[in-house]
MARBADO-688081 format. One record per atom (N, C-alpha, C, O, CB): residue number from 1; residue in three letters; atom name; x, y, z. Coordinates in nm, 2 decimals. Glycine has a CB too. Example, Ala and Ser with C-alpha at 12.3 -4.5 7.8 and 13.67 -1.06 7.14 Angstrom:
% MARBADO-688081
SEGU  num  residuo  atomo    east   north      up
SEGU    1      ala      N    1.32   -0.57    0.78
SEGU    1      ala     CA    1.23   -0.45    0.78
SEGU    1      ala      C    1.32   -0.33    0.78
SEGU    1      ala      O    1.42   -0.33    0.85
SEGU    1      ala     CB    1.13   -0.45    0.90
SEGU    2      ser      N    1.28   -0.22    0.71
SEGU    2      ser     CA    1.37   -0.11    0.71
SEGU    2      ser      C    1.29    0.00    0.79
SEGU    2      ser      O    1.34    0.11    0.80
SEGU    2      ser     CB    1.41   -0.06    0.57
% end
This chain:
% MARBADO-688081
SEGU  num  residuo  atomo    east   north      up
SEGU    1      met      N    1.13   -2.24    8.29
SEGU    1      met     CA    1.13   -2.18    8.16
SEGU    1      met      C    1.27   -2.15    8.13
SEGU    1      met      O    1.34   -2.07    8.20
SEGU    1      met     CB    1.04   -2.06    8.16
SEGU    2      asn      N    1.32   -2.20    8.02
SEGU    2      asn     CA    1.46   -2.17    7.98
SEGU    2      asn      C    1.46   -2.05    7.88
SEGU    2      asn      O    1.39   -2.06    7.77
SEGU    2      asn     CB    1.53   -2.29    7.91
SEGU    3      asp      N    1.54   -1.95    7.91
SEGU    3      asp     CA    1.55   -1.83    7.83
SEGU    3      asp      C    1.67   -1.85    7.74
SEGU    3      asp      O    1.78   -1.89    7.78
SEGU    3      asp     CB    1.56   -1.70    7.91
SEGU    4      asp      N    1.66   -1.81    7.61
SEGU    4      asp     CA    1.76   -1.82    7.52
SEGU    4      asp      C    1.85   -1.69    7.54
SEGU    4      asp      O    1.80   -1.58    7.53
SEGU    4      asp     CB    1.71   -1.83    7.37
SEGU    5      arg      N    1.98   -1.71    7.57
SEGU    5      arg     CA    2.07   -1.60    7.60
SEGU    5      arg      C    2.09   -1.51    7.48
SEGU    5      arg      O    2.12   -1.39    7.49
SEGU    5      arg     CB    2.20   -1.65    7.65
SEGU    6      glu      N    2.07   -1.56    7.36
SEGU    6      glu     CA    2.09   -1.48    7.24
SEGU    6      glu      C    1.98   -1.37    7.23
SEGU    6      glu      O    2.00   -1.27    7.17
SEGU    6      glu     CB    2.09   -1.56    7.11
SEGU    7      leu      N    1.86   -1.41    7.28
SEGU    7      leu     CA    1.75   -1.31    7.27
SEGU    7      leu      C    1.76   -1.20    7.37
SEGU    7      leu      O    1.71   -1.09    7.35
SEGU    7      leu     CB    1.62   -1.39    7.29
SEGU    8      phe      N    1.83   -1.23    7.49
SEGU    8      phe     CA    1.84   -1.13    7.59
SEGU    8      phe      C    1.99   -1.09    7.61
SEGU    8      phe      O    2.05   -1.12    7.71
SEGU    8      phe     CB    1.79   -1.19    7.73
SEGU    9      ala      N    2.03   -1.01    7.51
SEGU    9      ala     CA    2.17   -0.97    7.51
SEGU    9      ala      C    2.19   -0.85    7.61
SEGU    9      ala      O    2.09   -0.77    7.63
SEGU    9      ala     CB    2.22   -0.92    7.37
SEGU   10      ser      N    2.30   -0.84    7.67
SEGU   10      ser     CA    2.33   -0.74    7.77
SEGU   10      ser      C    2.37   -0.61    7.71
SEGU   10      ser      O    2.38   -0.50    7.77
SEGU   10      ser     CB    2.43   -0.78    7.87
SEGU   11      asp      N    2.39   -0.61    7.58
SEGU   11      asp     CA    2.43   -0.49    7.51
SEGU   11      asp      C    2.31   -0.39    7.49
SEGU   11      asp      O    2.20   -0.44    7.46
SEGU   11      asp     CB    2.49   -0.52    7.37
SEGU   12      pro      N    2.33   -0.26    7.52
SEGU   12      pro     CA    2.22   -0.17    7.51
SEGU   12      pro      C    2.18   -0.15    7.36
SEGU   12      pro      O    2.26   -0.18    7.27
SEGU   12      pro     CB    2.26   -0.03    7.57
SEGU   13      ala      N    2.06   -0.12    7.34
SEGU   13      ala     CA    2.01   -0.10    7.20
SEGU   13      ala      C    2.08    0.02    7.14
SEGU   13      ala      O    2.11    0.12    7.21
SEGU   13      ala     CB    1.86   -0.08    7.20
SEGU   14      pro      N    2.11    0.02    7.01
SEGU   14      pro     CA    2.18    0.13    6.95
SEGU   14      pro      C    2.08    0.25    6.95
SEGU   14      pro      O    1.96    0.24    6.93
SEGU   14      pro     CB    2.22    0.10    6.81
SEGU   15      lys      N    2.14    0.37    6.97
SEGU   15      lys     CA    2.06    0.49    6.97
SEGU   15      lys      C    2.02    0.53    6.83
SEGU   15      lys      O    2.09    0.50    6.73
SEGU   15      lys     CB    2.14    0.61    7.03
SEGU   16      arg      N    1.91    0.59    6.82
SEGU   16      arg     CA    1.86    0.63    6.69
SEGU   16      arg      C    1.94    0.76    6.64
SEGU   16      arg      O    1.97    0.84    6.72
SEGU   16      arg     CB    1.71    0.66    6.69
SEGU   17      arg      N    1.96    0.76    6.52
SEGU   17      arg     CA    2.03    0.88    6.46
SEGU   17      arg      C    1.93    0.99    6.45
SEGU   17      arg      O    1.82    0.97    6.40
SEGU   17      arg     CB    2.10    0.85    6.33
SEGU   18      ser      N    1.97    1.11    6.48
SEGU   18      ser     CA    1.88    1.22    6.46
SEGU   18      ser      C    1.87    1.26    6.31
SEGU   18      ser      O    1.97    1.24    6.24
SEGU   18      ser     CB    1.93    1.35    6.55
SEGU   19      arg      N    1.76    1.31    6.28
SEGU   19      arg     CA    1.74    1.34    6.14
SEGU   19      arg      C    1.81    1.47    6.11
SEGU   19      arg      O    1.81    1.57    6.19
SEGU   19      arg     CB    1.59    1.35    6.10
SEGU   20      ala      N    1.88    1.47    5.99
SEGU   20      ala     CA    1.94    1.59    5.95
SEGU   20      ala      C    1.84    1.70    5.91
SEGU   20      ala      O    1.74    1.67    5.85
SEGU   20      ala     CB    2.04    1.57    5.84
SEGU   21      arg      N    1.87    1.82    5.95
SEGU   21      arg     CA    1.78    1.93    5.91
SEGU   21      arg      C    1.80    1.96    5.77
SEGU   21      arg      O    1.91    1.97    5.72
SEGU   21      arg     CB    1.80    2.06    6.00
SEGU   22      arg      N    1.68    1.96    5.70
SEGU   22      arg     CA    1.69    1.99    5.56
SEGU   22      arg      C    1.64    2.13    5.53
SEGU   22      arg      O    1.55    2.18    5.59
SEGU   22      arg     CB    1.61    1.88    5.48
SEGU   23      thr      N    1.71    2.19    5.43
SEGU   23      thr     CA    1.66    2.32    5.39
SEGU   23      thr      C    1.55    2.31    5.30
SEGU   23      thr      O    1.54    2.21    5.22
SEGU   23      thr     CB    1.78    2.41    5.33
SEGU   24      ala      N    1.46    2.41    5.30
SEGU   24      ala     CA    1.34    2.41    5.21
SEGU   24      ala      C    1.39    2.43    5.07
SEGU   24      ala      O    1.47    2.51    5.04
SEGU   24      ala     CB    1.24    2.51    5.25
SEGU   25      val      N    1.33    2.35    4.98
SEGU   25      val     CA    1.37    2.36    4.84
SEGU   25      val      C    1.27    2.46    4.78
SEGU   25      val      O    1.15    2.45    4.79
SEGU   25      val     CB    1.36    2.22    4.77
SEGU   26      ala      N    1.33    2.55    4.71
SEGU   26      ala     CA    1.25    2.66    4.65
SEGU   26      ala      C    1.18    2.59    4.53
SEGU   26      ala      O    1.23    2.53    4.44
SEGU   26      ala     CB    1.34    2.78    4.60
SEGU   27      glu      N    1.04    2.61    4.53
SEGU   27      glu     CA    0.96    2.55    4.42
SEGU   27      glu      C    0.95    2.65    4.31
SEGU   27      glu      O    0.91    2.77    4.34
SEGU   27      glu     CB    0.83    2.51    4.48
SEGU   28      ser      N    0.97    2.61    4.19
SEGU   28      ser     CA    0.95    2.70    4.08
SEGU   28      ser      C    0.81    2.68    4.03
SEGU   28      ser      O    0.73    2.60    4.07
SEGU   28      ser     CB    1.05    2.66    3.97
SEGU   29      asp      N    0.77    2.76    3.93
SEGU   29      asp     CA    0.64    2.76    3.88
SEGU   29      asp      C    0.62    2.62    3.81
SEGU   29      asp      O    0.71    2.58    3.74
SEGU   29      asp     CB    0.61    2.87    3.78
SEGU   30      pro      N    0.51    2.56    3.82
SEGU   30      pro     CA    0.49    2.43    3.76
SEGU   30      pro      C    0.49    2.44    3.61
SEGU   30      pro      O    0.44    2.53    3.55
SEGU   30      pro     CB    0.36    2.36    3.80
SEGU   31      ser      N    0.56    2.35    3.54
SEGU   31      ser     CA    0.56    2.35    3.40
SEGU   31      ser      C    0.43    2.31    3.34
SEGU   31      ser      O    0.35    2.24    3.41
SEGU   31      ser     CB    0.67    2.26    3.35
SEGU   32      pro      N    0.40    2.35    3.22
SEGU   32      pro     CA    0.27    2.32    3.16
SEGU   32      pro      C    0.24    2.17    3.15
SEGU   32      pro      O    0.13    2.13    3.15
SEGU   32      pro     CB    0.26    2.38    3.02
SEGU   33      ala      N    0.35    2.09    3.15
SEGU   33      ala     CA    0.33    1.94    3.14
SEGU   33      ala      C    0.28    1.88    3.27
SEGU   33      ala      O    0.21    1.78    3.26
SEGU   33      ala     CB    0.46    1.88    3.10
SEGU   34      thr      N    0.30    1.95    3.38
SEGU   34      thr     CA    0.26    1.89    3.51
SEGU   34      thr      C    0.13    1.94    3.56
SEGU   34      thr      O    0.07    1.88    3.65
SEGU   34      thr     CB    0.36    1.92    3.62
SEGU   35      val      N    0.08    2.05    3.50
SEGU   35      val     CA   -0.05    2.10    3.53
SEGU   35      val      C   -0.16    2.02    3.46
SEGU   35      val      O   -0.16    2.01    3.34
SEGU   35      val     CB   -0.06    2.25    3.50
SEGU   36      ser      N   -0.25    1.97    3.54
SEGU   36      ser     CA   -0.35    1.89    3.48
SEGU   36      ser      C   -0.49    1.95    3.50
SEGU   36      ser      O   -0.52    2.02    3.59
SEGU   36      ser     CB   -0.36    1.74    3.55
SEGU   37      glu      N   -0.57    1.94    3.40
SEGU   37      glu     CA   -0.70    1.99    3.40
SEGU   37      glu      C   -0.80    1.87    3.42
SEGU   37      glu      O   -0.76    1.76    3.41
SEGU   37      glu     CB   -0.74    2.07    3.27
SEGU   38      ala      N   -0.92    1.91    3.45
SEGU   38      ala     CA   -1.03    1.80    3.47
SEGU   38      ala      C   -1.04    1.72    3.34
SEGU   38      ala      O   -1.06    1.78    3.23
SEGU   38      ala     CB   -1.16    1.86    3.51
SEGU   39      val      N   -1.02    1.59    3.35
SEGU   39      val     CA   -1.03    1.50    3.24
SEGU   39      val      C   -1.17    1.47    3.21
SEGU   39      val      O   -1.21    1.46    3.09
SEGU   39      val     CB   -0.94    1.38    3.26
SEGU   40      ala      N   -1.25    1.44    3.31
SEGU   40      ala     CA   -1.39    1.40    3.29
SEGU   40      ala      C   -1.48    1.51    3.34
SEGU   40      ala      O   -1.46    1.57    3.44
SEGU   40      ala     CB   -1.41    1.27    3.37
SEGU   41      thr      N   -1.59    1.53    3.26
SEGU   41      thr     CA   -1.69    1.62    3.30
SEGU   41      thr      C   -1.80    1.55    3.38
SEGU   41      thr      O   -1.79    1.42    3.39
SEGU   41      thr     CB   -1.76    1.69    3.18
SEGU   42      leu      N   -1.89    1.62    3.44
SEGU   42      leu     CA   -2.00    1.56    3.52
SEGU   42      leu      C   -2.08    1.47    3.43
SEGU   42      leu      O   -2.13    1.36    3.48
SEGU   42      leu     CB   -2.08    1.67    3.58
SEGU   43      glu      N   -2.10    1.51    3.31
SEGU   43      glu     CA   -2.18    1.42    3.22
SEGU   43      glu      C   -2.11    1.29    3.19
SEGU   43      glu      O   -2.17    1.19    3.18
SEGU   43      glu     CB   -2.21    1.49    3.08
SEGU   44      asp      N   -1.98    1.29    3.17
SEGU   44      asp     CA   -1.90    1.17    3.15
SEGU   44      asp      C   -1.91    1.08    3.27
SEGU   44      asp      O   -1.93    0.96    3.26
SEGU   44      asp     CB   -1.75    1.21    3.13
SEGU   45      leu      N   -1.90    1.14    3.39
SEGU   45      leu     CA   -1.91    1.06    3.51
SEGU   45      leu      C   -2.05    1.00    3.53
SEGU   45      leu      O   -2.06    0.88    3.57
SEGU   45      leu     CB   -1.87    1.14    3.64
SEGU   46      arg      N   -2.15    1.08    3.50
SEGU   46      arg     CA   -2.29    1.03    3.51
SEGU   46      arg      C   -2.31    0.91    3.41
SEGU   46      arg      O   -2.37    0.81    3.45
SEGU   46      arg     CB   -2.39    1.14    3.48
SEGU   47      ala      N   -2.26    0.92    3.29
SEGU   47      ala     CA   -2.28    0.82    3.19
SEGU   47      ala      C   -2.20    0.69    3.23
SEGU   47      ala      O   -2.25    0.58    3.21
SEGU   47      ala     CB   -2.22    0.87    3.05
SEGU   48      ala      N   -2.08    0.71    3.29
SEGU   48      ala     CA   -2.01    0.59    3.34
SEGU   48      ala      C   -2.08    0.52    3.45
SEGU   48      ala      O   -2.08    0.40    3.46
SEGU   48      ala     CB   -1.87    0.63    3.38
SEGU   49      gly      N   -2.14    0.60    3.54
SEGU   49      gly     CA   -2.22    0.54    3.65
SEGU   49      gly      C   -2.34    0.47    3.60
SEGU   49      gly      O   -2.37    0.36    3.65
SEGU   49      gly     CB   -2.26    0.65    3.75
SEGU   50      glu      N   -2.41    0.53    3.51
SEGU   50      glu     CA   -2.53    0.46    3.46
SEGU   50      glu      C   -2.49    0.33    3.38
SEGU   50      glu      O   -2.56    0.23    3.39
SEGU   50      glu     CB   -2.60    0.55    3.36
SEGU   51      arg      N   -2.38    0.33    3.31
SEGU   51      arg     CA   -2.33    0.21    3.24
SEGU   51      arg      C   -2.30    0.11    3.34
SEGU   51      arg      O   -2.32   -0.01    3.32
SEGU   51      arg     CB   -2.21    0.25    3.15
SEGU   52      phe      N   -2.23    0.14    3.45
SEGU   52      phe     CA   -2.19    0.05    3.55
SEGU   52      phe      C   -2.32   -0.02    3.61
SEGU   52      phe      O   -2.32   -0.14    3.64
SEGU   52      phe     CB   -2.11    0.12    3.66
SEGU   53      ile      N   -2.42    0.06    3.64
SEGU   53      ile     CA   -2.54    0.01    3.70
SEGU   53      ile      C   -2.61   -0.09    3.60
SEGU   53      ile      O   -2.66   -0.19    3.65
SEGU   53      ile     CB   -2.64    0.12    3.74
SEGU   54      arg      N   -2.61   -0.05    3.47
SEGU   54      arg     CA   -2.67   -0.14    3.37
SEGU   54      arg      C   -2.60   -0.27    3.36
SEGU   54      arg      O   -2.66   -0.38    3.34
SEGU   54      arg     CB   -2.68   -0.07    3.24
SEGU   55      glu      N   -2.46   -0.26    3.36
SEGU   55      glu     CA   -2.38   -0.38    3.34
SEGU   55      glu      C   -2.37   -0.47    3.46
SEGU   55      glu      O   -2.37   -0.60    3.45
SEGU   55      glu     CB   -2.24   -0.34    3.29
SEGU   56      gln      N   -2.37   -0.42    3.58
SEGU   56      gln     CA   -2.35   -0.49    3.70
SEGU   56      gln      C   -2.45   -0.45    3.81
SEGU   56      gln      O   -2.41   -0.39    3.91
SEGU   56      gln     CB   -2.20   -0.48    3.75
SEGU   57      pro      N   -2.57   -0.48    3.79
SEGU   57      pro     CA   -2.67   -0.43    3.89
SEGU   57      pro      C   -2.66   -0.48    4.03
SEGU   57      pro      O   -2.68   -0.41    4.13
SEGU   57      pro     CB   -2.81   -0.46    3.84
SEGU   58      leu      N   -2.63   -0.61    4.04
SEGU   58      leu     CA   -2.61   -0.67    4.18
SEGU   58      leu      C   -2.50   -0.61    4.25
SEGU   58      leu      O   -2.51   -0.58    4.37
SEGU   58      leu     CB   -2.59   -0.82    4.17
SEGU   59      leu      N   -2.39   -0.58    4.19
SEGU   59      leu     CA   -2.27   -0.52    4.25
SEGU   59      leu      C   -2.31   -0.38    4.29
SEGU   59      leu      O   -2.27   -0.33    4.40
SEGU   59      leu     CB   -2.15   -0.53    4.16
SEGU   60      ala      N   -2.37   -0.31    4.20
SEGU   60      ala     CA   -2.41   -0.17    4.23
SEGU   60      ala      C   -2.50   -0.16    4.35
SEGU   60      ala      O   -2.49   -0.07    4.44
SEGU   60      ala     CB   -2.48   -0.10    4.11
SEGU   61      val      N   -2.60   -0.25    4.36
SEGU   61      val     CA   -2.69   -0.25    4.47
SEGU   61      val      C   -2.62   -0.29    4.60
SEGU   61      val      O   -2.64   -0.23    4.70
SEGU   61      val     CB   -2.81   -0.34    4.44
SEGU   62      gly      N   -2.53   -0.39    4.59
SEGU   62      gly     CA   -2.46   -0.43    4.70
SEGU   62      gly      C   -2.37   -0.32    4.76
SEGU   62      gly      O   -2.36   -0.30    4.88
SEGU   62      gly     CB   -2.37   -0.55    4.67
SEGU   63      leu      N   -2.30   -0.24    4.67
SEGU   63      leu     CA   -2.22   -0.13    4.71
SEGU   63      leu      C   -2.31   -0.02    4.78
SEGU   63      leu      O   -2.27    0.03    4.88
SEGU   63      leu     CB   -2.14   -0.07    4.60
SEGU   64      ala      N   -2.42    0.00    4.72
SEGU   64      ala     CA   -2.51    0.10    4.78
SEGU   64      ala      C   -2.56    0.06    4.92
SEGU   64      ala      O   -2.57    0.15    5.01
SEGU   64      ala     CB   -2.63    0.13    4.69
SEGU   65      val      N   -2.60   -0.06    4.93
SEGU   65      val     CA   -2.65   -0.11    5.06
SEGU   65      val      C   -2.53   -0.11    5.17
SEGU   65      val      O   -2.56   -0.07    5.28
SEGU   65      val     CB   -2.70   -0.25    5.05
SEGU   66      gly      N   -2.42   -0.15    5.13
SEGU   66      gly     CA   -2.30   -0.15    5.22
SEGU   66      gly      C   -2.26   -0.01    5.26
SEGU   66      gly      O   -2.23    0.01    5.38
SEGU   66      gly     CB   -2.18   -0.22    5.15
SEGU   67      leu      N   -2.27    0.08    5.17
SEGU   67      leu     CA   -2.23    0.22    5.20
SEGU   67      leu      C   -2.34    0.28    5.29
SEGU   67      leu      O   -2.31    0.35    5.39
SEGU   67      leu     CB   -2.22    0.31    5.07
SEGU   68      gly      N   -2.47    0.25    5.27
SEGU   68      gly     CA   -2.57    0.30    5.35
SEGU   68      gly      C   -2.56    0.24    5.49
SEGU   68      gly      O   -2.58    0.31    5.59
SEGU   68      gly     CB   -2.71    0.26    5.30
SEGU   69      tyr      N   -2.52    0.11    5.50
SEGU   69      tyr     CA   -2.50    0.05    5.64
SEGU   69      tyr      C   -2.39    0.12    5.71
SEGU   69      tyr      O   -2.40    0.15    5.83
SEGU   69      tyr     CB   -2.47   -0.10    5.62
SEGU   70      leu      N   -2.27    0.14    5.64
SEGU   70      leu     CA   -2.16    0.21    5.71
SEGU   70      leu      C   -2.19    0.35    5.75
SEGU   70      leu      O   -2.16    0.39    5.86
SEGU   70      leu     CB   -2.04    0.21    5.61
SEGU   71      ile      N   -2.27    0.42    5.67
SEGU   71      ile     CA   -2.31    0.56    5.71
SEGU   71      ile      C   -2.40    0.55    5.83
SEGU   71      ile      O   -2.38    0.63    5.92
SEGU   71      ile     CB   -2.38    0.63    5.59
SEGU   72      gly      N   -2.49    0.46    5.83
SEGU   72      gly     CA   -2.58    0.44    5.95
SEGU   72      gly      C   -2.50    0.41    6.07
SEGU   72      gly      O   -2.54    0.46    6.18
SEGU   72      gly     CB   -2.68    0.33    5.92
SEGU   73      arg      N   -2.40    0.32    6.06
SEGU   73      arg     CA   -2.32    0.28    6.18
SEGU   73      arg      C   -2.24    0.40    6.23
SEGU   73      arg      O   -2.22    0.42    6.35
SEGU   73      arg     CB   -2.23    0.17    6.15
SEGU   74      leu      N   -2.19    0.48    6.14
SEGU   74      leu     CA   -2.11    0.60    6.18
SEGU   74      leu      C   -2.19    0.70    6.25
SEGU   74      leu      O   -2.14    0.78    6.33
SEGU   74      leu     CB   -2.03    0.65    6.06
SEGU   75      arg      N   -2.32    0.71    6.21
SEGU   75      arg     CA   -2.40    0.82    6.26
SEGU   75      arg      C   -2.45    0.78    6.41
SEGU   75      arg      O   -2.49    0.87    6.48
SEGU   75      arg     CB   -2.52    0.84    6.18
SEGU   76      arg      N   -2.44    0.66    6.45
SEGU   76      arg     CA   -2.48    0.62    6.58
SEGU   76      arg      C   -2.38    0.67    6.69
SEGU   76      arg      O   -2.40    0.64    6.81
SEGU   76      arg     CB   -2.50    0.47    6.59
% end
């Protein structure tokens, strides 16, 4: 077996640089633009789920069966 000398260099591997310690950044109060409220209500989510089941019943059943299978496997 012929070894390629370029792959087995005698130079030691370079040492990793230590991470610089960072000071904690003081967080200010979040601005009103970054605070988000719930966009969808439970009724909106329910309507979207029902619409998904009506439009793509095979995919919905397949996802339900697959999820049930995974839950069953995890419980064992």
